[in-house]
C-alpha positions in Angstrom: -64.9 17.2 95.2 -65.2 14.9 92.1 -68.0 16.1 89.7 -71.0 13.5 89.8 -70.4 10.6 86.3 -73.7 11.8 83.6 -73.7 9.2 80.6 -70.4 10.5 79.0 -68.2 8.8 77.2 -65.3 6.6 78.3 -61.8 6.9 77.9 -58.3 4.2 78.5 -55.2 4.2 78.6 -52.7 1.7 78.7 -48.2 2.0 78.8 -46.9 -0.8 79.0 -43.1 0.0 80.5 -41.3 -3.4 80.5 -41.0 -5.2 76.7 -43.1 -7.2 76.5 -41.1 -10.2 77.2 -41.2 -9.2 81.0 -44.9 -10.4 80.6 -44.6 -13.1 78.7 -42.7 -14.5 81.1 -43.9 -13.3 84.1 -47.8 -14.1 82.9 -47.2 -16.7 80.2 -49.3 -14.3 78.0 -47.3 -11.5 75.3 -50.6 -10.2 75.4 -50.8 -8.5 78.7 -51.9 -5.5 77.0 -53.9 -6.7 75.3 -56.2 -8.6 78.0 -55.9 -5.0 80.8 -57.0 -2.8 78.2 -59.9 -5.4 77.5 -61.3 -5.1 81.0 -61.0 -1.4 81.2 -63.1 -0.9 78.6 -65.6 -3.6 79.4 -66.1 -2.7 82.8 -66.8 1.1 81.6 -69.3 -1.4 79.2 -72.4 1.7 79.7 -70.1 4.2 78.3 -70.0 2.7 75.1 -73.7 1.9 73.8 -72.7 4.4 71.0 -69.2 2.6 70.2 -66.4 1.8 70.6 -62.3 1.8 69.5 -58.4 1.1 70.2 -55.3 1.7 68.6 -51.9 0.3 69.1 -48.5 2.1 69.8 -45.7 0.5 68.9 -42.9 2.5 69.7 -39.8 0.4 68.9 -40.4 -0.4 65.7 -38.3 -1.3 62.8 -38.6 0.5 59.4 -41.6 -1.0 56.9 -42.9 -1.9 59.7 -46.3 -0.9 61.0 -46.7 1.1 64.3 -50.3 2.0 64.7 -53.3 0.4 64.3 -57.1 1.0 65.0 -60.2 -0.7 65.1 -63.6 0.7 65.8 -66.9 -0.1 65.7 -70.3 1.1 66.1 -72.0 -2.9 66.8 -74.0 -3.5 69.8 -71.8 -5.2 71.1 -68.2 -2.8 69.7 -66.8 -4.4 72.2 -66.0 -7.8 71.5 -66.4 -6.9 68.1 -63.2 -5.0 68.8 -62.0 -7.4 70.7 -62.5 -10.6 67.9 -61.2 -8.2 65.7 -57.9 -7.4 67.8 -57.9 -11.0 68.9 -57.5 -12.4 64.8 -54.7 -10.2 64.3 -53.0 -10.6 67.3 -49.0 -9.8 66.2 -51.0 -6.0 64.3 -51.9 -5.0 68.4 -48.2 -6.1 69.9 -47.3 -2.7 70.9 -46.8 -1.3 73.8 -49.2 1.2 74.4 -52.3 1.1 74.5 -56.0 3.4 74.2 -59.5 2.9 74.1 -62.9 5.4 73.9 -66.4 4.5 74.8 -68.8 6.0 72.0 -71.9 7.7 74.0 -72.9 9.9 71.1 -73.5 13.1 72.9 -73.5 15.5 68.6 -73.2 13.9 65.7 -74.4 10.5 63.4 -73.7 7.6 64.5 -70.9 6.4 61.8 -68.2 4.8 61.7 -66.6 8.2 61.0 -67.2 9.9 64.3 -65.7 7.1 66.6 -63.1 7.5 68.3 -60.5 6.8 69.2 -59.1 9.6 66.4 -56.2 8.7 63.7 -53.8 11.8 61.7 -50.9 9.9 60.8 -48.1 10.8 58.5 -44.7 9.2 57.5 -42.6 10.8 60.1 -43.3 9.0 63.3 -42.9 11.6 65.4 -46.3 13.6 63.3 -49.4 11.4 64.0 -51.3 12.0 65.7 -54.0 9.4 68.0 -56.7 10.7 70.3 -59.5 9.7 71.7 -62.0 12.3 74.4 -64.7 13.1 76.0 -65.5 15.9 75.3 -67.5 18.5 72.9 -65.6 20.8 70.9 -67.4 24.2 70.9 -65.0 26.3 69.0 -64.8 24.2 65.8 -65.0 27.6 63.7 -62.0 28.7 64.5 -59.9 26.4 65.3 -60.3 25.3 61.1 -59.6 28.9 60.8 -57.3 28.9 62.8 -55.9 25.9 60.2 -56.8 27.7 57.3 -55.0 30.9 58.0 -51.7 29.4 58.9 -51.8 27.8 55.1 -53.2 24.2 56.1 -56.2 22.8 54.2 -58.2 20.8 57.0 -59.6 18.0 55.2 -63.1 18.1 56.2 -65.1 20.3 58.7 -68.3 19.1 61.5 -71.2 22.2 61.3 -73.6 22.0 64.1 
């Protein structure tokens, strides 16, 4: 039995299993993934009252080509703004993996920095991280201290 859904964030994940040319031939558009992500996020519209964001990943890019693109918004019509931006920059968002997040804030201010997906980029393709969630982290101090112990220097720490 599922738990009752409260006012919480919404998440949409879409992975295209075939090359984009397949969707262009079958559905008449290379934007099949973007269109489906829009529908998934729009269906959860009420869960994104504080903002929204999208990250797109190209799985087999040529060296030198951008392969992770992200756009977030905290405006009232965040989903519309995000997809207007994506539609104007279609080549940037033509990958095979899409992650969308609708923010219903339970902690922190309503700023672009608190809007998911979070992105940690690296020059090594396999060491990038894009993350979105529907959670509150309760062990922030413990995680922060552990990172420092193993030699990392976290960029910031949100104070509760």
